C-alpha positions as CSV (number, residue, x, y, z in Angstrom):
1,X,-1.1,21.8,-6.8
2,X,1.3,21.4,-3.9
3,X,2.1,23.2,-0.7
4,X,5.6,23.9,-1.9
5,X,4.2,25.9,-4.7
6,X,2.8,28.4,-2.2
7,X,6.3,29.6,-1.4
8,X,6.3,30.6,2.3
9,X,8.5,33.6,1.8
10,X,6.3,34.8,-1.1
11,X,4.5,38.0,-0.2
12,X,2.9,40.2,-2.8
13,X,5.6,42.2,-4.6
14,X,3.5,45.3,-4.8
15,X,4.3,46.2,-1.2
16,X,7.9,47.2,-0.5
17,X,11.0,46.9,-2.7
18,X,14.5,47.7,-1.7
19,X,14.6,50.9,-3.7
20,X,11.4,52.3,-2.0
21,X,11.0,54.0,1.3
22,X,10.9,51.9,4.4
23,X,8.5,52.0,7.4
24,X,11.5,53.0,9.4
25,X,13.5,56.2,9.4
26,X,16.1,54.9,11.7
27,X,19.3,54.8,9.6
28,X,21.0,52.2,11.8
29,X,17.9,49.9,11.6
30,X,17.8,50.3,7.8
31,X,21.5,49.5,7.5
32,X,21.0,46.3,9.7
33,X,18.1,45.3,7.6
34,X,20.0,45.8,4.3
35,X,22.9,43.7,5.7
36,X,20.4,41.0,6.5
37,X,19.2,41.1,2.9
38,X,22.7,40.7,1.7
39,X,23.4,37.8,4.0
40,X,20.2,36.1,2.9
41,X,21.2,36.4,-0.7
42,X,24.4,34.7,0.2
43,X,22.5,32.0,2.1
44,X,24.1,32.9,5.4
45,X,20.7,32.6,7.1
46,X,21.7,32.5,10.8
47,X,23.6,35.7,10.5
48,X,20.8,37.3,8.5
49,X,18.3,36.4,11.3
50,X,20.5,38.3,13.7
51,X,20.5,41.3,11.5
52,X,16.7,41.4,11.1
53,X,16.3,40.9,14.9
54,X,18.7,43.8,15.5
55,X,16.9,46.0,13.1
56,X,13.6,45.4,15.0
57,X,15.4,46.1,18.3
58,X,16.5,49.4,16.8
59,X,13.0,50.3,15.6
60,X,10.0,48.3,16.9
61,X,7.9,49.7,14.0
62,X,10.1,48.4,11.2
63,X,7.6,46.2,9.4
64,X,9.8,45.0,6.6
65,X,12.3,43.7,9.2
66,X,9.5,41.8,11.0
67,X,8.3,40.3,7.8
68,X,11.7,39.1,6.6
69,X,12.6,37.9,10.0
70,X,9.5,35.8,10.3
71,X,9.8,34.5,6.7
72,X,13.4,33.3,7.3
73,X,12.4,31.6,10.6
74,X,9.6,29.8,8.8
75,X,11.9,28.6,6.0
76,X,14.3,27.4,8.6
77,X,11.4,25.3,10.3
78,X,11.2,27.4,13.4
79,X,7.4,27.8,13.1
80,X,6.7,28.8,16.7
81,X,9.3,31.6,16.6
82,X,8.1,32.6,13.1
83,X,4.5,33.0,14.4
84,X,5.6,35.0,17.4
85,X,7.5,37.5,15.2
86,X,4.8,37.7,12.5
87,X,2.1,38.3,15.1
88,X,4.2,41.1,16.6
89,X,4.6,42.6,13.1
90,X,0.9,42.2,12.5
91,X,0.1,44.2,15.6
92,X,2.5,47.0,14.5
93,X,0.9,47.1,11.0
94,X,-2.5,48.3,12.2
95,X,-3.7,51.0,9.9
96,X,-1.5,49.9,7.0
97,X,-3.7,47.7,4.8
98,X,-0.9,46.4,2.5
99,X,1.2,45.3,5.4
100,X,-1.8,43.9,7.3
101,X,-2.4,41.8,4.2
102,X,1.2,40.8,4.1
103,X,1.2,39.5,7.7
104,X,-2.2,37.8,7.3
105,X,-0.9,35.9,4.3
106,X,2.3,35.0,6.1
107,X,0.5,33.9,9.3
108,X,-1.8,31.7,7.2
109,X,1.2,30.0,5.7
110,X,2.7,29.6,9.1
111,X,-0.4,27.8,10.4
112,X,-0.4,25.5,7.3
113,X,3.3,24.8,7.8
114,X,2.7,23.9,11.5
115,X,-0.3,21.8,10.8
116,X,-2.8,24.1,12.6
117,X,-5.3,23.8,9.7
118,X,-8.3,25.1,11.6
119,X,-6.4,28.3,12.4
120,X,-5.2,28.6,8.8
121,X,-8.7,28.3,7.5
122,X,-10.0,30.9,10.0
123,X,-7.2,33.3,9.3
124,X,-7.6,33.2,5.6
125,X,-11.3,33.7,5.8
126,X,-11.0,36.7,8.2
127,X,-8.4,38.4,6.0
128,X,-10.3,38.4,2.7
129,X,-11.1,42.1,3.0
130,X,-7.5,43.0,3.2
131,X,-6.5,41.8,-0.2
132,X,-6.9,44.0,-3.3
133,X,-8.7,43.0,-6.4
134,X,-5.3,42.8,-8.2
135,X,-4.0,40.4,-5.5
136,X,-7.2,38.3,-5.7
137,X,-6.8,37.8,-9.4
138,X,-3.2,36.5,-9.0
139,X,-2.4,32.9,-9.5
140,X,-0.9,32.5,-6.1
141,X,-4.0,33.8,-4.4
142,X,-6.2,31.5,-6.4
143,X,-4.0,28.6,-5.5
144,X,-4.2,29.4,-1.8
145,X,-7.9,29.8,-2.0
146,X,-8.2,26.4,-3.7
147,X,-6.0,24.9,-1.0
148,X,-7.8,26.4,1.9
149,X,-11.1,25.1,0.5
150,X,-9.6,21.6,0.1
151,X,-8.3,21.7,3.7
152,X,-11.6,23.0,5.1
153,X,-13.6,20.2,3.4
154,X,-11.2,17.5,4.4
155,X,-11.3,18.6,8.0
156,X,-15.1,17.8,8.0
157,X,-14.2,14.3,7.0
158,X,-11.5,13.8,9.6
159,X,-10.7,10.1,10.3
160,X,-10.2,8.5,13.7
161,X,-6.6,7.4,13.5
162,X,-4.5,6.1,16.5
163,X,-0.9,6.1,15.4
164,X,1.3,3.8,17.4
165,X,5.1,3.4,17.4
166,X,6.2,-0.2,16.9
167,X,7.6,-1.5,20.3
168,X,11.0,-2.7,21.2
169,X,13.1,-4.5,20.0
170,X,12.0,-2.6,16.9
171,X,12.9,1.1,16.4
172,X,16.3,0.7,18.1
173,X,18.3,2.0,15.1
174,X,19.1,5.6,14.3
175,X,16.9,5.5,11.2
176,X,14.5,2.8,10.1
177,X,12.1,3.2,7.2
178,X,10.1,1.7,4.3
179,X,8.4,-1.2,6.1
180,X,7.0,-4.1,4.1
181,X,5.4,-7.4,5.3
182,X,4.6,-10.8,3.9
183,X,1.0,-11.6,3.3
184,X,0.5,-13.4,6.6
185,X,1.8,-10.3,8.4
186,X,4.3,-12.4,10.3
187,X,7.5,-11.1,8.7
188,X,8.6,-7.5,8.6
189,X,11.4,-6.1,6.4
190,X,12.7,-2.6,6.6
191,X,15.7,-0.4,5.7
192,X,18.0,0.6,8.6
193,X,20.5,3.4,8.3
194,X,23.2,4.4,10.8
195,X,22.7,8.2,10.6
196,X,21.1,11.0,8.6
197,X,24.2,11.8,6.5
198,X,24.2,10.4,3.0
199,X,27.4,8.4,3.5
200,X,25.9,6.5,6.4
201,X,25.4,2.8,5.6
202,X,22.0,1.2,4.7
203,X,21.0,-2.4,5.0
204,X,17.8,-4.5,4.9
205,X,16.8,-5.9,8.2
206,X,14.0,-8.3,9.2
207,X,11.9,-9.2,12.2
208,X,9.4,-12.0,12.8
209,X,6.1,-11.8,14.7
210,X,5.4,-14.9,17.0
211,X,1.9,-13.9,17.8
212,X,2.8,-11.7,20.8
213,X,6.1,-10.0,20.1
214,X,8.5,-9.0,17.3
215,X,11.9,-10.7,17.3
216,X,15.2,-8.9,17.5
217,X,15.8,-7.4,14.1
218,X,18.6,-9.0,12.1
219,X,20.3,-8.5,8.8
220,X,18.3,-10.2,6.0
221,X,21.1,-12.2,4.5
222,X,24.8,-11.9,3.7
223,X,24.0,-12.5,0.1
224,X,21.8,-9.4,0.1
225,X,23.5,-6.9,2.4
226,X,26.9,-5.8,1.2
227,X,29.4,-3.0,1.6
228,X,27.2,-1.0,-0.6
229,X,23.8,0.6,0.4
230,X,20.8,-1.7,0.2
231,X,17.3,-0.5,1.0
232,X,13.7,0.3,0.1
233,X,12.8,-3.3,-0.6
234,X,9.6,-5.1,-1.6
235,X,8.8,-8.8,-1.2
236,X,6.2,-11.1,-2.8
237,X,3.3,-12.3,-0.7
238,X,4.9,-15.7,0.0
239,X,8.2,-14.2,0.9
240,X,10.2,-15.9,-1.9
241,X,10.9,-12.9,-4.3
242,X,12.8,-9.9,-3.1
243,X,13.4,-6.7,-5.1
244,X,15.4,-3.9,-3.5
245,X,17.5,-0.8,-4.3
246,X,21.2,-0.7,-4.2
247,X,23.2,2.5,-4.9
248,X,26.6,3.0,-6.5
249,X,27.3,-0.8,-6.8
250,X,30.0,-1.8,-9.4
251,X,27.4,-3.4,-11.8
252,X,24.9,-0.5,-11.6
253,X,23.7,1.3,-14.6
254,X,22.8,4.5,-12.8
255,X,23.0,6.1,-9.3
256,X,20.6,3.6,-7.8
257,X,19.4,0.4,-9.4
258,X,16.9,-2.3,-8.7
259,X,18.1,-5.8,-7.9
260,X,16.2,-9.1,-7.6
261,X,16.8,-12.2,-5.5
262,X,14.9,-15.5,-5.1
263,X,14.7,-17.7,-2.0
264,X,15.5,-21.3,-2.8
265,X,15.6,-24.0,-0.1
266,X,14.9,-21.4,2.5
267,X,18.0,-19.3,1.6
268,X,18.3,-16.2,-0.4
269,X,20.3,-16.7,-3.6
270,X,22.8,-14.3,-5.1
271,X,20.9,-11.2,-6.2
272,X,21.1,-9.9,-9.8
273,X,20.8,-6.5,-11.3
274,X,17.4,-6.3,-13.1
275,X,19.2,-5.1,-16.2
276,X,19.4,-2.1,-18.3
277,X,15.9,-2.8,-19.7
278,X,14.5,-2.0,-16.2
279,X,17.2,0.2,-14.8
280,X,18.3,3.5,-16.4
281,X,21.3,5.9,-16.1
282,X,19.3,7.7,-13.5
283,X,17.7,7.1,-10.1
284,X,15.5,3.9,-10.0
285,X,14.2,3.0,-6.6
286,X,11.4,2.4,-4.1
287,X,10.0,-0.8,-5.7
288,X,6.6,-2.4,-4.9
289,X,5.9,-5.9,-6.1
290,X,2.5,-7.3,-6.7
291,X,1.5,-10.1,-4.4
292,X,2.4,-12.9,-6.8
293,X,5.5,-11.1,-8.1
294,X,4.2,-10.6,-11.6
295,X,4.2,-6.7,-11.7
296,X,6.7,-4.3,-10.3
297,X,6.1,-0.7,-9.6
298,X,8.9,1.7,-8.9
299,X,9.9,5.4,-8.9
300,X,12.4,6.9,-11.3
301,X,13.7,10.3,-12.4
302,X,14.6,9.0,-15.8
303,X,14.1,11.1,-18.9
304,X,10.8,11.0,-20.7
305,X,8.6,11.4,-17.6
306,X,6.2,14.1,-16.6
307,X,8.2,15.7,-13.9
308,X,10.9,15.1,-11.3
309,X,10.2,11.5,-10.1
310,X,7.5,9.5,-11.8
311,X,6.0,6.0,-11.1
312,X,6.6,3.2,-13.7
313,X,5.7,-0.5,-13.9
314,X,7.2,-3.5,-15.5
315,X,5.7,-7.0,-16.0
316,X,7.5,-10.3,-15.5
317,X,7.5,-12.5,-18.6
318,X,7.2,-16.3,-18.8
319,X,10.9,-16.7,-19.0
320,X,11.3,-14.5,-15.8
321,X,12.6,-11.5,-17.8
322,X,11.0,-8.2,-17.3
323,X,9.2,-6.0,-19.9
324,X,10.2,-2.4,-20.8
325,X,9.0,-0.1,-18.0
326,X,5.8,1.8,-18.7
327,X,5.0,5.2,-17.2
328,X,1.7,4.9,-15.3
329,X,0.6,8.1,-17.0
330,X,-0.3,11.7,-16.3
331,X,-3.4,10.9,-14.3
332,X,-1.0,9.8,-11.5
333,X,2.3,11.5,-12.4
334,X,2.6,15.3,-12.4
335,X,5.3,17.8,-13.2
336,X,6.5,17.4,-9.6
337,X,7.4,14.2,-7.6
338,X,5.5,10.9,-7.3
339,X,7.3,8.3,-5.1
340,X,7.0,5.3,-2.8
341,X,4.4,3.4,-4.8
342,X,2.6,0.5,-3.1
343,X,0.4,-1.9,-5.1
344,X,-2.2,-3.4,-2.8
345,X,-2.5,-7.2,-2.6
346,X,-5.6,-7.3,-4.9
347,X,-3.7,-5.5,-7.7
348,X,-6.6,-3.0,-7.9
349,X,-5.3,-0.1,-5.8
350,X,-2.0,1.8,-6.3
351,X,-1.0,3.9,-3.3
352,X,1.8,6.5,-3.7
353,X,3.2,9.8,-2.3
354,X,3.1,13.0,-4.2
355,X,3.6,16.7,-3.8
356,X,2.0,17.4,-7.2
357,X,-1.6,16.7,-6.3
358,X,-3.7,18.8,-3.9
359,X,-2.6,18.0,-0.4
360,X,-2.0,19.2,3.1
361,X,1.7,19.8,2.9
362,X,4.9,18.3,1.5
363,X,4.3,14.8,0.3
364,X,0.8,13.4,0.8
365,X,-0.4,9.9,0.4
366,X,-2.9,9.1,-2.4
367,X,-4.5,6.1,-4.0
368,X,-5.6,5.4,-7.6
369,X,-8.0,2.6,-8.5
370,X,-7.0,0.5,-11.5
371,X,-10.0,-0.2,-13.7
372,X,-9.5,-2.3,-16.8
373,X,-5.8,-1.4,-16.7
374,X,-6.4,2.4,-16.5
375,X,-5.4,4.4,-13.5
376,X,-8.2,6.5,-12.1
377,X,-8.0,10.1,-10.6
378,X,-6.0,9.9,-7.4
379,X,-7.7,10.4,-4.1
380,X,-6.0,12.0,-1.1
381,X,-6.1,9.7,1.9
382,X,-7.3,12.5,4.1
383,X,-6.5,13.9,7.5
384,X,-4.9,12.9,9.8
385,X,-3.2,10.2,7.7
386,X,-1.8,13.1,5.8
387,X,-0.8,16.3,7.6
388,X,1.7,19.1,7.3
389,X,4.7,16.8,7.2
390,X,5.9,14.4,4.5
391,X,4.1,11.1,4.4
392,X,5.9,8.3,2.7
393,X,6.3,4.5,2.6
394,X,2.8,3.3,3.3
395,X,2.1,-0.5,3.5
396,X,-1.3,-2.0,4.2
397,X,-1.6,-5.6,5.3
398,X,-3.5,-8.2,3.3
399,X,-5.8,-8.6,6.3
400,X,-6.8,-4.9,5.8
401,X,-6.3,-4.3,9.5
402,X,-3.2,-2.2,9.8
403,X,-1.2,0.3,7.8
404,X,2.5,0.5,8.5
405,X,4.6,3.6,7.7
406,X,7.6,5.7,8.5
407,X,7.4,8.8,10.7
408,X,10.3,11.3,10.9
409,X,11.4,13.2,13.9
410,X,12.7,16.7,13.0
411,X,15.2,18.9,14.7
412,X,15.6,22.5,13.6
413,X,13.5,21.7,10.6
414,X,15.8,18.9,9.5
415,X,15.6,15.1,9.7
416,X,16.9,13.8,13.1
417,X,15.4,10.3,13.6
418,X,12.9,8.1,11.8
419,X,10.7,5.3,13.3
420,X,8.3,2.6,12.2
421,X,4.7,3.2,13.1
422,X,1.3,1.7,12.3
423,X,-2.4,2.5,12.7
424,X,-5.6,0.6,12.3
425,X,-6.7,1.2,8.7
426,X,-9.9,3.2,8.6
427,X,-13.1,1.6,7.1
428,X,-13.8,4.8,5.2
429,X,-11.1,3.9,2.7
430,X,-12.3,1.1,0.5
431,X,-9.7,-1.6,-0.1
432,X,-12.0,-3.8,-2.1
433,X,-13.1,-7.3,-1.5
434,X,-11.8,-9.2,1.6
435,X,-8.7,-11.2,1.1
436,X,-8.0,-14.6,2.6
437,X,-4.4,-15.6,3.2
438,X,-3.7,-19.3,3.5
439,X,-0.9,-21.8,2.9
440,X,-0.1,-25.4,2.6
441,X,2.2,-27.9,0.9
442,X,2.5,-29.6,-2.5
443,X,3.9,-33.1,-2.5
444,X,4.3,-36.1,-4.8
445,X,1.3,-38.2,-3.9
446,X,3.2,-41.4,-4.5
447,X,6.5,-40.6,-2.7
448,X,5.6,-37.7,-0.4
449,X,8.5,-35.6,-1.7
450,X,8.0,-31.9,-2.0
451,X,7.3,-30.4,-5.4
452,X,8.0,-27.0,-7.0
453,X,4.5,-26.5,-8.5
454,X,2.7,-23.5,-10.0
455,X,-0.5,-22.4,-8.3
456,X,-2.7,-20.2,-10.3
457,X,-5.8,-18.5,-9.0
458,X,-8.1,-17.6,-11.9
459,X,-11.3,-15.5,-12.2
460,X,-13.4,-18.0,-14.1
461,X,-15.8,-15.4,-15.5
462,X,-13.2,-13.8,-17.7
463,X,-10.3,-16.3,-17.6
464,X,-7.9,-13.8,-16.0
465,X,-5.2,-14.9,-13.7
466,X,-5.6,-13.1,-10.4
467,X,-2.4,-14.5,-8.8
468,X,0.3,-17.0,-9.6
469,X,2.5,-18.5,-6.9
470,X,5.0,-21.3,-6.6
471,X,5.6,-23.8,-3.9
472,X,9.1,-24.1,-2.5
473,X,11.3,-27.0,-3.6
474,X,12.8,-27.9,-0.2
475,X,9.5,-28.2,1.6
476,X,6.8,-27.9,-0.9
477,X,5.2,-25.0,1.1
478,X,3.3,-22.2,-0.4
479,X,1.3,-19.2,0.6
480,X,-1.8,-18.1,-1.3
481,X,-4.2,-15.2,-1.4
482,X,-7.9,-15.6,-2.2
483,X,-10.0,-12.6,-3.1
484,X,-13.6,-13.0,-1.9
485,X,-14.8,-13.3,-5.5
486,X,-17.9,-15.3,-6.5
487,X,-16.3,-17.5,-9.1
488,X,-12.6,-18.5,-9.0
489,X,-10.6,-21.6,-9.6
490,X,-7.2,-22.8,-8.3
491,X,-5.0,-24.7,-10.7
492,X,-1.9,-26.6,-9.3
493,X,0.4,-27.7,-12.1
494,X,3.7,-29.3,-12.6
495,X,5.1,-30.8,-15.8
496,X,5.1,-34.6,-15.6
497,X,2.2,-34.6,-13.1
498,X,-1.6,-34.6,-13.4
499,X,-3.0,-31.2,-12.5
500,X,-5.2,-30.6,-9.4
501,X,-8.1,-28.4,-10.2
502,X,-10.3,-26.8,-7.5
503,X,-13.3,-24.6,-7.4
504,X,-12.5,-22.2,-4.6
505,X,-16.1,-21.8,-3.4
506,X,-17.4,-25.3,-4.1
507,X,-14.3,-26.9,-2.4
508,X,-14.4,-24.4,0.5
509,X,-10.7,-23.6,0.1
510,X,-11.1,-20.3,2.0
511,X,-11.8,-22.3,5.1
512,X,-8.7,-24.4,4.8
513,X,-5.7,-23.1,6.8
514,X,-3.1,-25.7,5.8
515,X,-3.8,-27.3,2.5
516,X,-2.2,-30.6,1.6
517,X,-2.1,-31.0,-2.2
518,X,-0.9,-34.3,-3.7
519,X,0.1,-34.4,-7.4
520,X,0.1,-37.8,-9.2
521,X,2.9,-38.5,-11.7
522,X,1.5,-39.0,-15.2
523,X,0.9,-42.8,-15.7
524,X,-1.7,-45.0,-17.3
525,X,-4.9,-45.5,-15.2
526,X,-4.3,-42.3,-13.2
527,X,-7.2,-39.8,-13.1
528,X,-8.1,-36.3,-11.9
529,X,-11.3,-34.4,-11.4
530,X,-11.7,-31.9,-14.1
531,X,-13.3,-29.0,-12.1
532,X,-14.6,-25.7,-13.4
533,X,-16.3,-27.1,-16.4
534,X,-19.8,-25.7,-16.5
535,X,-23.0,-26.6,-18.3
536,X,-26.5,-25.0,-18.2
537,X,-29.1,-27.0,-16.4
538,X,-30.1,-30.2,-18.3
539,X,-27.9,-29.2,-21.2
540,X,-24.6,-30.3,-22.7
541,X,-23.4,-26.9,-24.0
542,X,-20.2,-25.6,-22.4
543,X,-20.6,-22.3,-20.6
544,X,-17.9,-19.5,-21.2
545,X,-16.7,-19.8,-17.6
546,X,-15.3,-23.3,-18.6
547,X,-12.6,-21.7,-20.7
548,X,-9.9,-21.6,-18.0
549,X,-10.1,-25.4,-17.3
550,X,-10.4,-26.3,-21.0
551,X,-7.3,-24.3,-21.9
552,X,-5.3,-25.9,-19.1
553,X,-6.3,-29.4,-20.3
554,X,-5.1,-28.4,-23.7
555,X,-1.8,-27.2,-22.2
556,X,-1.4,-30.5,-20.3
557,X,-1.9,-32.5,-23.5
558,X,0.6,-30.3,-25.3
559,X,3.2,-30.8,-22.6
560,X,2.6,-34.6,-22.6
561,X,2.3,-35.5,-26.3
562,X,2.4,-39.2,-25.6
563,X,-0.6,-39.1,-23.4
564,X,-4.1,-40.4,-24.5
565,X,-7.1,-39.6,-22.2
566,X,-10.6,-40.7,-21.6
567,X,-13.1,-37.9,-20.9
568,X,-15.7,-39.3,-18.5
569,X,-19.1,-37.6,-17.9
570,X,-21.0,-38.1,-14.6
571,X,-24.3,-36.8,-13.3
572,X,-26.3,-36.9,-10.0
573,X,-29.4,-39.2,-9.7
574,X,-32.0,-36.6,-10.4
575,X,-34.1,-37.9,-13.4
576,X,-34.2,-41.1,-15.2
577,X,-31.0,-43.2,-15.3
578,X,-31.1,-43.7,-19.1
579,X,-31.5,-39.9,-19.6
580,X,-28.6,-39.2,-17.2
581,X,-26.4,-41.7,-19.0
582,X,-27.1,-39.9,-22.3
583,X,-26.6,-36.4,-20.8
584,X,-23.2,-37.4,-19.2
585,X,-22.0,-38.7,-22.6
586,X,-23.1,-35.6,-24.4
587,X,-21.3,-33.4,-21.9
588,X,-18.1,-35.5,-22.3
589,X,-18.4,-35.1,-26.0
590,X,-18.7,-31.3,-25.7
591,X,-15.3,-31.3,-23.9
592,X,-13.9,-33.6,-26.6
593,X,-15.2,-31.3,-29.4
594,X,-13.6,-28.2,-27.8
595,X,-10.2,-29.9,-27.7
596,X,-10.5,-31.1,-31.3
597,X,-11.3,-27.5,-32.3
598,X,-8.0,-26.5,-30.4
599,X,-6.0,-28.9,-32.6
600,X,-5.7,-32.0,-30.4
601,X,-5.6,-35.2,-32.4
602,X,-8.8,-37.2,-32.3
603,X,-6.9,-40.4,-31.6
604,X,-5.9,-39.0,-28.2
605,X,-9.4,-38.3,-27.0
606,X,-11.9,-41.0,-26.0
607,X,-15.2,-40.3,-24.2
608,X,-17.5,-42.3,-21.9
609,X,-20.7,-41.5,-20.1
610,X,-21.5,-43.0,-16.7
611,X,-24.7,-41.1,-15.7
612,X,-25.3,-41.5,-12.0
613,X,-23.6,-44.9,-11.6
614,X,-20.4,-43.6,-10.0
615,X,-21.3,-41.1,-7.3
616,X,-18.5,-39.5,-5.3
617,X,-20.9,-38.5,-2.5
618,X,-24.4,-39.3,-1.4
619,X,-27.0,-37.7,-3.6
620,X,-29.2,-37.0,-0.6
621,X,-27.7,-33.5,-0.2
622,X,-27.3,-30.5,-2.5
623,X,-23.6,-30.6,-1.9
624,X,-23.3,-34.2,-2.7
625,X,-25.3,-33.8,-5.9
626,X,-23.1,-30.9,-7.0
627,X,-20.0,-33.0,-6.4
628,X,-21.4,-35.9,-8.4
629,X,-22.1,-33.7,-11.5
630,X,-18.6,-33.7,-12.9
631,X,-16.1,-34.4,-15.7
632,X,-13.2,-36.7,-14.9
633,X,-10.0,-37.2,-17.0
634,X,-8.4,-40.7,-17.0
635,X,-5.0,-41.4,-18.5
636,X,-5.5,-44.2,-21.1
């Protein structure tokens, strides 16, 4: 249900039609009124307003003229004038129940349109006795009743929101909208437009936060901004993948298409159209990229959807191509419009704007939880995040502290200016587990040269990849996000190098601000710690949570078919030395057996057990003992 469905000039048809008698007997007033009706039919609304006003001036008791005058003012966006005229008509309608119901209904809609929700609830409640049983059984009345009940309940849950306009040098353009930030919240991108007219030029601009101020906004890059319109962009958490909308470009497949660009060596490369698999002959826009750049959500009015604009997603494949877009389904999409999707950094919450779900007015903001790949029933973000105006382009930081959005300034009911705002995100809306954003560098441990490596954060309980990032080639730098999960591993991999494997909790990665990761080239005698291989206490059986590391070791061996390895088992010093020696060997053999079952040739896999003879740390502490219980891989 949407506000637009309760059409503001809808008044119950049973009251007065043109062929019926009017409440006025003044022929001149009636003629003016009928001229106004004719002008309205021809969409000459300003002239029609004058006619209705003149009709009332000729006869102050002409209720039909009051009604149409107020309705037309409301449709034009002049809510204060509309309320003034409707209230005057209501006073004149005393003793005429049908017209009293007409004006009560109209005034309720005016309050809703103006955002005076308390007054709308009160007015609708007070006017119940005016409506006939026939009216109360109508679909429009039931819709209004449902809406008022929704608004009344949401007002009891009003959130404390302090909206603040972003300071200068931001908000200096005529229009600026659709803000997005990198995961560290230090870089802001937005679309700027030179005016409200459609032909006005759009470009992507960026500004950097230095800890105290935003820098002067500047065009993102010459390779991105062209003579065509570029806007409504999204960027990966590390700032290295950009997807944006460009309209009417020579290589487009439809009116607006999605384009992708990668940052290499600190510079944006030439963007490419995402292709006819992703783009259609229709409008494809408003992209939102998951933190690691693996899933793209966007809005499109292509055929085959549920309504006007629907939300779709596409998944990046291993070869960097994108899958066929999938409609997120009728739980989210309605017969009306769903736009401006935003997938939160944890990939578990989809935010979007809609006028097809129950809301306060126009486009409201909603979120839908993603559980086992299924989108749950959307939830309205509530008042005053949503109000009587259109809410669009929400972006919530990875730190869960602020939400950025666009707020429009209207003049005579039409868009006049737009600005970038933010507010402290309320605790009442659950964003899931805390996220930690950190960064660092990956280098060749032997030469110090930067490396383009893949960094995968994995949920060890179910072997699912939470995020996958890449370090930059010119500097080796990367940015990572860690969900506050109980069991996760970080795998840093590059073909031709030994992998680095971390246990996020055990290695306290969340406390490291600038990680320095060194990768060793594959060479005889080199070794690496084979983390995230788990055994039950005093046993050699592999636990299911070991799967992620075991599969990555299999991958490493497949990529380096000439490599032979020694699987070394180690324990702490708890227990007899001979027993520990045997336990460490049995555990190494369990890893060997898994790899054999995966098809690795037996001649490539040797095993040794060292018990407690080669500790990494002192066994005097629990941390030290946990570090000493390990599997290591040595290149033979």
